[in-house]
ZADRENDREN-761985 format. One line per field, with one value per atom (N, C-alpha, C): residue number from 1; residue in three letters; chain; x, y, z. Coordinates in Angstrom, 1 decimal, decimal comma, always signed. Layout:
<sites>
nr: (NUM; ...)
rest: (Ala; ...)
kette: (A; ...)
u: (X; ...)
v: (Y; ...)
w: (Z; ...)
</sites>
This chain:
<sites>
nr: (1; 1; 1; 2; 2; 2; 3; 3; 3; 4; 4; 4; 5; 5; 5; 6; 6; 6; 7; 7; 7; 8; 8; 8; 9; 9; 9; 10; 10; 10; 11; 11; 11; 12; 12; 12; 13; 13; 13; 14; 14; 14; 15; 15; 15; 16; 16; 16; 17; 17; 17; 18; 18; 18; 19; 19; 19; 20; 20; 20; 21; 21; 21; 22; 22; 22; 23; 23; 23; 24; 24; 24; 25; 25; 25; 26; 26; 26; 27; 27; 27; 28; 28; 28; 29; 29; 29; 30; 30; 30; 31; 31; 31; 32; 32; 32; 33; 33; 33; 34; 34; 34; 35; 35; 35; 36; 36; 36; 37; 37; 37; 38; 38; 38; 39; 39; 39; 40; 40; 40; 41; 41; 41; 42; 42; 42; 43; 43; 43; 44; 44; 44; 45; 45; 45; 46; 46; 46; 47; 47; 47; 48; 48; 48; 49; 49; 49; 50; 50; 50; 51; 51; 51; 52; 52; 52; 53; 53; 53; 54; 54; 54; 55; 55; 55; 56; 56; 56; 57; 57; 57; 58; 58; 58; 59; 59; 59; 60; 60; 60; 61; 61; 61; 62; 62; 62; 63; 63; 63; 64; 64; 64; 65; 65; 65; 66; 66; 66; 67; 67; 67; 68; 68; 68; 69; 69; 69; 70; 70; 70; 71; 71; 71; 72; 72; 72; 73; 73; 73; 74; 74; 74; 75; 75; 75; 76; 76; 76; 77; 77; 77; 78; 78; 78; 79; 79; 79; 80; 80; 80; 81; 81; 81; 82; 82; 82; 83; 83; 83; 84; 84; 84; 85; 85; 85; 86; 86; 86; 87; 87; 87; 88; 88; 88; 89; 89; 89; 90; 90; 90; 91; 91; 91; 92; 92; 92; 93; 93; 93; 94; 94; 94; 95; 95; 95; 96; 96; 96; 97; 97; 97; 98; 98; 98; 99; 99; 99; 100; 100; 100; 101; 101; 101; 102; 102; 102; 103; 103; 103; 104; 104; 104; 105; 105; 105; 106; 106; 106; 107; 107; 107; 108; 108; 108; 109; 109; 109; 110; 110; 110; 111; 111; 111; 112; 112; 112; 113; 113; 113; 114; 114; 114; 115; 115; 115; 116; 116; 116; 117; 117; 117; 118; 118; 118; 119; 119; 119; 120; 120; 120; 121; 121; 121; 122; 122; 122; 123; 123; 123; 124; 124; 124; 125; 125; 125; 126; 126; 126; 127; 127; 127; 128; 128; 128; 129; 129; 129; 130; 130; 130; 131; 131; 131; 132; 132; 132; 133; 133; 133; 134; 134; 134; 135; 135; 135; 136; 136; 136; 137; 137; 137)
rest: (Met; Met; Met; Thr; Thr; Thr; Gln; Gln; Gln; Ser; Ser; Ser; Arg; Arg; Arg; Val; Val; Val; Leu; Leu; Leu; Asp; Asp; Asp; Ile; Ile; Ile; Gly; Gly; Gly; Glu; Glu; Glu; Val; Val; Val; Ala; Ala; Ala; Lys; Lys; Lys; Ala; Ala; Ala; Thr; Thr; Thr; Gly; Gly; Gly; Leu; Leu; Leu; Pro; Pro; Pro; Ala; Ala; Ala; Ser; Ser; Ser; Thr; Thr; Thr; Leu; Leu; Leu; Arg; Arg; Arg; Tyr; Tyr; Tyr; Tyr; Tyr; Tyr; Glu; Glu; Glu; Glu; Glu; Glu; Lys; Lys; Lys; Asp; Asp; Asp; Leu; Leu; Leu; Ile; Ile; Ile; Arg; Arg; Arg; Ser; Ser; Ser; Ile; Ile; Ile; Gly; Gly; Gly; Arg; Arg; Arg; Arg; Arg; Arg; Gly; Gly; Gly; Leu; Leu; Leu; Lys; Lys; Lys; Arg; Arg; Arg; Leu; Leu; Leu; Phe; Phe; Phe; Asp; Asp; Asp; Ser; Ser; Ser; Ala; Ala; Ala; Val; Val; Val; Leu; Leu; Leu; Glu; Glu; Glu; Arg; Arg; Arg; Leu; Leu; Leu; Ala; Ala; Ala; Leu; Leu; Leu; Ile; Ile; Ile; Thr; Thr; Thr; Leu; Leu; Leu; Gly; Gly; Gly; Gln; Gln; Gln; Gln; Gln; Gln; Ala; Ala; Ala; Gly; Gly; Gly; Phe; Phe; Phe; Ser; Ser; Ser; Leu; Leu; Leu; Asp; Asp; Asp; Glu; Glu; Glu; Ile; Ile; Ile; Gly; Gly; Gly; Arg; Arg; Arg; Met; Met; Met; Phe; Phe; Phe; Ser; Ser; Ser; Pro; Pro; Pro; Asp; Asp; Asp; Gly; Gly; Gly; Arg; Arg; Arg; Pro; Pro; Pro; Gln; Gln; Gln; Ile; Ile; Ile; Asp; Asp; Asp; Arg; Arg; Arg; Ala; Ala; Ala; Leu; Leu; Leu; Leu; Leu; Leu; Val; Val; Val; Ala; Ala; Ala; Lys; Lys; Lys; Val; Val; Val; Asp; Asp; Asp; Asp; Asp; Asp; Leu; Leu; Leu; Asp; Asp; Asp; Arg; Arg; Arg; Ser; Ser; Ser; Ile; Ile; Ile; Arg; Arg; Arg; Gln; Gln; Gln; Leu; Leu; Leu; Ser; Ser; Ser; Ala; Ala; Ala; Met; Met; Met; Arg; Arg; Arg; Asp; Asp; Asp; Gly; Gly; Gly; Leu; Leu; Leu; Arg; Arg; Arg; His; His; His; Ala; Ala; Ala; Ala; Ala; Ala; Val; Val; Val; Cys; Cys; Cys; Lys; Lys; Lys; Ala; Ala; Ala; Pro; Pro; Pro; Ser; Ser; Ser; His; His; His; Met; Met; Met; Glu; Glu; Glu; Cys; Cys; Cys; Pro; Pro; Pro; Thr; Thr; Thr; Phe; Phe; Phe; Gln; Gln; Gln; Arg; Arg; Arg; Leu; Leu; Leu; Leu; Leu; Leu; Arg; Arg; Arg; Val; Val; Val; Ala; Ala; Ala; Gly; Gly; Gly; Lys; Lys; Lys; Ile; Ile; Ile; Arg; Arg; Arg; Ala; Ala; Ala; Arg; Arg; Arg; Ala; Ala; Ala)
kette: (A; A; A; A; A; A; A; A; A; A; A; A; A; A; A; A; A; A; A; A; A; A; A; A; A; A; A; A; A; A; A; A; A; A; A; A; A; A; A; A; A; A; A; A; A; A; A; A; A; A; A; A; A; A; A; A; A; A; A; A; A; A; A; A; A; A; A; A; A; A; A; A; A; A; A; A; A; A; A; A; A; A; A; A; A; A; A; A; A; A; A; A; A; A; A; A; A; A; A; A; A; A; A; A; A; A; A; A; A; A; A; A; A; A; A; A; A; A; A; A; A; A; A; A; A; A; A; A; A; A; A; A; A; A; A; A; A; A; A; A; A; A; A; A; A; A; A; A; A; A; A; A; A; A; A; A; A; A; A; A; A; A; A; A; A; A; A; A; A; A; A; A; A; A; A; A; A; A; A; A; A; A; A; A; A; A; A; A; A; A; A; A; A; A; A; A; A; A; A; A; A; A; A; A; A; A; A; A; A; A; A; A; A; A; A; A; A; A; A; A; A; A; A; A; A; A; A; A; A; A; A; A; A; A; A; A; A; A; A; A; A; A; A; A; A; A; A; A; A; A; A; A; A; A; A; A; A; A; A; A; A; A; A; A; A; A; A; A; A; A; A; A; A; A; A; A; A; A; A; A; A; A; A; A; A; A; A; A; A; A; A; A; A; A; A; A; A; A; A; A; A; A; A; A; A; A; A; A; A; A; A; A; A; A; A; A; A; A; A; A; A; A; A; A; A; A; A; A; A; A; A; A; A; A; A; A; A; A; A; A; A; A; A; A; A; A; A; A; A; A; A; A; A; A; A; A; A; A; A; A; A; A; A; A; A; A; A; A; A; A; A; A; A; A; A; A; A; A; A; A; A; A; A; A; A; A; A; A; A; A; A; A; A; A; A; A; A; A; A; A; A; A; A; A; A; A; A; A; A; A; A)
u: (-24,4; -23,6; -24,3; -23,5; -23,9; -24,4; -25,5; -26,0; -25,1; -24,7; -23,9; -24,8; -24,3; -25,0; -24,2; -24,8; -24,0; -24,0; -22,8; -22,6; -22,0; -22,4; -21,7; -20,5; -19,6; -18,3; -18,5; -19,6; -19,9; -20,2; -21,0; -21,4; -20,1; -19,3; -18,0; -17,2; -17,1; -16,3; -16,8; -18,1; -18,8; -18,5; -18,7; -18,6; -17,1; -16,1; -14,7; -14,0; -14,5; -13,8; -12,7; -12,6; -11,6; -12,2; -11,5; -12,0; -12,2; -13,1; -13,3; -12,1; -11,2; -10,0; -9,1; -9,1; -8,3; -8,8; -10,1; -10,8; -10,4; -10,5; -10,1; -8,7; -7,8; -6,4; -6,1; -6,8; -6,7; -7,2; -8,2; -8,7; -7,6; -7,0; -5,9; -4,8; -4,5; -3,4; -3,9; -5,1; -5,7; -5,8; -6,0; -6,2; -7,7; -8,5; -10,0; -10,5; -11,7; -12,3; -13,8; -14,1; -15,5; -16,2; -17,5; -18,3; -19,2; -19,1; -19,8; -20,0; -21,0; -21,3; -22,8; -23,1; -24,5; -24,2; -24,5; -24,1; -22,6; -22,1; -20,7; -20,1; -20,9; -20,4; -20,1; -18,9; -18,4; -19,3; -19,5; -20,3; -19,3; -19,5; -18,7; -19,6; -19,2; -19,8; -19,5; -20,4; -20,1; -18,9; -18,5; -17,3; -16,0; -16,1; -15,0; -14,7; -15,7; -15,4; -14,4; -14,6; -13,6; -12,2; -12,2; -10,9; -10,2; -11,0; -10,4; -9,9; -10,6; -10,2; -8,8; -8,7; -7,4; -6,3; -6,6; -5,6; -5,2; -6,2; -5,9; -5,0; -5,4; -4,6; -3,1; -3,0; -1,6; -0,9; -1,5; -0,8; -0,4; -1,3; -1,0; +0,1; +0,3; +1,4; +2,7; +2,6; +3,8; +4,1; +3,1; +3,3; +3,0; +3,8; +3,5; +2,3; +1,7; +0,5; +0,9; +2,1; +2,6; +2,7; +3,2; +3,3; +1,9; +1,0; -0,4; -1,1; -0,8; -1,4; -1,0; +0,3; +0,8; +0,2; -0,5; -1,2; -2,5; -2,9; -4,2; -4,0; -4,7; -4,6; -5,3; -5,1; -5,8; -7,3; -7,9; -9,3; -9,8; -8,8; -9,1; -9,1; -8,9; -8,9; -7,5; -7,5; -6,3; -5,4; -4,1; -3,1; -1,8; -1,8; -0,8; +0,4; +1,6; +2,9; +3,3; +3,2; +3,6; +5,0; +5,9; +7,3; +7,4; +6,6; +6,6; +6,0; +5,0; +4,5; +5,5; +6,3; +7,3; +8,4; +8,8; +9,8; +9,3; +8,0; +7,4; +7,4; +7,0; +7,1; +8,4; +9,5; +10,8; +11,2; +10,7; +10,9; +10,2; +9,0; +8,2; +8,9; +9,4; +10,1; +11,3; +12,1; +13,3; +12,8; +11,8; +11,3; +10,8; +10,1; +9,6; +10,8; +11,8; +13,0; +13,7; +13,8; +14,4; +13,6; +12,3; +11,4; +11,3; +11,3; +11,3; +12,6; +13,7; +15,0; +15,0; +14,4; +14,3; +13,4; +12,2; +11,3; +12,0; +12,7; +13,4; +14,5; +15,2; +16,3; +15,7; +14,6; +14,0; +13,5; +12,9; +12,3; +13,5; +14,6; +15,7; +16,3; +16,4; +17,0; +16,1; +14,8; +13,9; +14,2; +14,8; +15,0; +16,5; +17,4; +18,8; +19,4; +20,3; +20,9; +22,3; +22,7; +24,0; +24,0; +25,1; +25,2; +24,7; +25,0; +24,6; +24,2; +23,2; +22,8; +24,0; +24,9; +26,0; +27,0; +26,9; +27,7; +27,0; +25,8; +25,0; +25,2; +25,7; +25,9; +24,6; +23,5; +22,2; +21,8; +22,0; +21,7; +22,6; +23,9; +24,8; +24,3; +23,8; +23,2; +22,0; +21,2; +20,1; +20,5; +21,6; +22,1; +22,5; +23,1; +23,6; +22,3; +21,3; +20,1; +19,5; +19,4; +18,9; +19,7; +21,0; +21,8; +21,5; +21,3; +20,9; +19,6; +18,6; +17,3; +17,4; +18,2; +18,3; +19,0; +20,0; +20,8; +19,9; +18,9; +17,9; +16,9; +16,6; +15,5; +15,8)
v: (+17,5; +17,1; +15,8; +14,8; +13,5; +13,6; +13,1; +13,0; +12,1; +12,6; +11,8; +10,8; +9,6; +8,6; +8,1; +7,4; +6,8; +5,3; +4,7; +3,3; +2,7; +1,5; +0,8; +0,1; -0,4; -0,9; -2,1; -2,9; -4,0; -3,6; -2,5; -2,0; -1,4; -0,8; -0,2; -1,4; -2,4; -3,6; -4,2; -4,4; -5,0; -4,1; -2,8; -1,9; -1,9; -2,0; -1,9; -3,2; -4,3; -5,5; -5,6; -4,6; -4,6; -5,3; -6,1; -6,7; -5,6; -5,8; -4,9; -4,7; -5,7; -5,6; -4,5; -4,5; -3,5; -2,1; -2,0; -0,7; -0,2; -1,1; -0,7; -0,3; -1,0; -0,7; +0,7; +1,0; +2,3; +3,4; +3,1; +4,1; +4,3; +3,3; +3,4; +4,3; +4,1; +4,9; +6,3; +6,7; +8,0; +8,2; +7,1; +7,2; +7,5; +6,9; +7,2; +7,4; +8,0; +8,3; +7,9; +7,2; +6,8; +8,1; +8,1; +9,3; +8,9; +7,7; +7,3; +5,8; +5,3; +3,9; +3,7; +2,5; +2,0; +0,6; +0,6; -0,6; -0,7; -1,8; -2,0; -1,7; -1,4; -1,2; +0,3; +0,4; +1,8; +2,3; +3,6; +4,2; +5,1; +5,2; +6,0; +6,8; +8,1; +8,8; +8,2; +8,2; +7,5; +8,1; +9,3; +9,9; +9,0; +8,2; +7,3; +6,4; +6,1; +5,2; +5,8; +7,1; +7,7; +7,8; +8,0; +8,1; +6,7; +5,6; +4,3; +4,0; +4,5; +4,3; +5,0; +6,2; +6,9; +6,1; +5,5; +4,7; +3,5; +2,8; +1,7; +2,0; +3,1; +3,6; +3,9; +4,5; +4,8; +3,5; +2,6; +1,3; +0,6; +0,6; -0,1; +0,6; +1,9; +2,6; +2,4; +1,8; +1,5; +2,4; +3,3; +4,1; +3,4; +3,7; +3,1; +3,8; +3,2; +3,8; +5,1; +5,2; +6,5; +7,6; +7,2; +8,2; +8,6; +7,6; +7,9; +8,9; +8,6; +9,4; +10,9; +11,1; +12,5; +13,1; +12,4; +13,0; +13,6; +13,6; +14,2; +15,3; +16,4; +17,6; +17,3; +18,1; +17,8; +17,7; +18,4; +18,4; +17,1; +16,3; +15,1; +15,2; +16,3; +16,5; +16,0; +15,5; +15,1; +16,3; +16,1; +17,2; +16,4; +16,1; +15,2; +16,0; +15,6; +16,3; +15,8; +16,7; +16,3; +15,8; +16,4; +15,9; +14,5; +14,1; +12,7; +11,8; +12,3; +11,5; +11,3; +12,4; +12,3; +11,3; +11,3; +10,4; +8,9; +8,7; +7,4; +6,9; +7,8; +7,5; +7,0; +7,8; +7,4; +6,0; +5,7; +4,4; +3,3; +3,6; +2,6; +2,4; +3,5; +3,3; +2,4; +2,6; +1,7; +0,3; +0,1; -1,3; -1,9; -1,2; -1,7; -2,1; -1,3; -1,6; -2,9; -3,0; -4,2; -5,4; -5,3; -6,5; -6,9; -5,9; -6,2; -7,0; -6,5; -7,2; -8,6; -8,8; -10,1; -11,0; -10,5; -11,2; -11,7; -10,8; -11,1; -12,1; -12,0; -12,9; -14,3; -14,4; -15,7; -16,3; -15,5; -16,0; -16,6; -15,9; -16,4; -17,7; -17,7; -18,9; -20,1; -19,9; -21,1; -21,7; -21,0; -21,6; -21,6; -21,1; -21,0; -22,3; -22,2; -23,4; -23,7; -22,8; -23,0; -24,3; -25,0; -26,3; -26,1; -24,9; -24,7; -23,2; -22,9; -21,5; -20,6; -21,2; -20,4; -20,1; -20,7; -20,3; -19,4; -19,0; -18,1; -16,7; -15,8; -14,4; -13,7; -14,0; -13,4; -13,8; -15,1; -15,5; -14,8; -14,6; -13,9; -12,5; -11,8; -10,4; -10,5; -11,5; -11,7; -11,8; -12,6; -12,7; -11,3; -10,5; -9,2; -8,3; -8,4; -7,6; -8,1; -9,4; -9,9; -9,4; -9,4; -8,8; -7,4; -6,6; -5,2; -5,0; -5,9; -5,8; -6,2; -7,2; -7,6; -6,6; -5,9; -4,9; -3,7; -3,4; -2,3; -2,7; -3,9; -4,4; -4,2)
w: (-3,1; -2,0; -1,4; -1,1; -0,6; +0,9; +1,2; +2,5; +3,4; +4,5; +5,4; +6,2; +6,3; +7,1; +8,2; +9,2; +10,3; +10,0; +10,0; +9,8; +11,0; +11,4; +12,5; +11,9; +12,8; +12,3; +11,4; +11,6; +10,7; +9,3; +9,2; +7,9; +7,2; +7,9; +7,3; +6,9; +7,7; +7,3; +6,0; +6,0; +4,8; +3,6; +3,7; +2,6; +2,0; +2,9; +2,5; +2,3; +2,9; +2,8; +3,9; +4,7; +5,8; +7,1; +7,7; +9,0; +10,1; +11,0; +12,1; +12,9; +13,0; +13,8; +13,1; +11,8; +11,1; +11,3; +11,3; +11,5; +12,9; +13,9; +15,3; +15,4; +14,6; +14,6; +14,0; +12,9; +12,2; +13,2; +13,9; +14,9; +16,0; +16,5; +17,5; +16,9; +15,6; +15,0; +14,5; +14,9; +14,5; +13,0; +12,3; +10,8; +10,6; +11,4; +11,3; +12,7; +12,8; +14,1; +14,1; +15,1; +15,3; +15,8; +15,7; +16,1; +17,3; +17,8; +19,0; +19,0; +19,8; +19,9; +19,9; +19,4; +19,6; +20,3; +21,6; +22,4; +22,4; +22,0; +21,9; +20,6; +19,6; +18,2; +18,0; +17,5; +17,1; +15,9; +15,9; +14,8; +14,0; +12,7; +11,9; +10,9; +10,6; +9,6; +8,3; +7,3; +6,0; +5,3; +5,6; +5,0; +5,3; +6,3; +6,6; +5,4; +4,6; +3,5; +2,5; +2,2; +1,3; +2,0; +3,2; +3,9; +3,9; +4,1; +4,0; +2,6; +1,6; +0,2; +0,0; +0,6; +0,5; +1,2; +2,4; +3,1; +2,3; +1,7; +0,9; -0,3; -1,0; -2,1; -1,7; -0,5; +0,0; +0,3; +0,9; +1,2; -0,1; -1,1; -2,4; -3,1; -2,9; -3,4; -2,7; -1,5; -0,7; +0,4; +0,8; +1,9; +3,2; +4,3; +5,6; +6,2; +7,2; +7,8; +8,5; +9,0; +9,6; +8,5; +7,4; +6,3; +5,8; +5,7; +5,4; +6,4; +7,7; +8,7; +8,6; +8,2; +8,0; +6,8; +5,9; +4,7; +5,0; +6,3; +6,6; +7,6; +7,4; +8,3; +9,6; +10,6; +11,9; +11,8; +10,8; +10,6; +9,8; +9,4; +8,7; +7,2; +6,6; +5,2; +4,6; +3,4; +2,8; +2,6; +3,0; +2,8; +2,4; +1,1; +0,6; +0,1; +0,6; +0,2; -1,2; -2,1; -3,5; -3,7; -2,9; -3,0; -2,5; -1,5; -1,1; -2,2; -2,9; -4,0; -5,1; -5,4; -6,5; -6,0; -4,8; -4,2; -4,3; -4,1; -4,2; -5,6; -6,5; -7,9; -8,4; -7,9; -8,2; -7,7; -6,5; -5,9; -6,7; -7,1; -7,9; -9,2; -9,9; -11,1; -11,0; -9,9; -9,6; -9,5; -8,7; -8,5; -9,8; -10,6; -11,9; -12,8; -12,8; -13,6; -13,1; -11,8; -11,2; -11,4; -11,2; -11,4; -12,9; -13,8; -15,2; -15,6; -15,1; -15,3; -14,8; -13,6; -13,0; -13,8; -14,3; -15,1; -16,4; -17,0; -18,3; -18,1; -17,0; -16,7; -16,4; -15,7; -15,4; -16,6; -17,5; -18,7; -19,6; -19,6; -20,4; -19,7; -18,4; -17,7; -18,0; -18,2; -18,4; -19,8; -20,7; -22,1; -22,4; -21,5; -21,8; -22,2; -23,3; -23,8; -23,1; -22,2; -21,5; -20,8; -20,6; -19,9; -18,4; -17,9; -16,5; -16,4; -15,6; -15,4; -15,0; -14,2; -13,7; -14,8; -16,0; -17,1; -18,1; -17,8; -18,6; -18,2; -19,1; -18,8; -18,4; -19,0; -18,7; -17,2; -16,9; -15,5; -14,5; -14,9; -14,0; -13,7; -14,8; -14,6; -13,7; -13,8; -12,9; -11,5; -11,2; -9,9; -9,3; -10,2; -9,7; -9,4; -10,2; -9,9; -8,6; -8,4; -7,1; -5,9; -6,1; -5,0; -4,7; -5,7; -5,5; -4,8; -5,2; -4,5; -3,1; -2,8; -1,4; -0,6; -1,1; -0,4; -0,1; -0,9; -0,6; +0,4; +0,5; +1,4; +2,9)
</sites>
């Protein structure tokens, strides 16, 4: 078992690459909790580093901070709703398909021999995909 250490906010910021302002914001949103203060500096248990890694992973997967906050039980342990993960995977799959179609369309448009992009059927499909992406946003 890893020994718990006390880190001040500057040490947490340095270890995670997150600005202190972000750490204070996360604390306001009850995503993390300080354990006290040393002068004006907030102090955190070193376990906060793992929690911040989970928050970062959630953000990278496209979850909002509110959704991430609901993934922790009141005692701070991760309690991740698997159905929510499946729904996010489905969203990511849709985004990947749309972005792949966009990439392929742009690649084609770059070398298309049509007199105008507006006369190219592949470019027309690209426009339809872009319209679907905008409608979902």
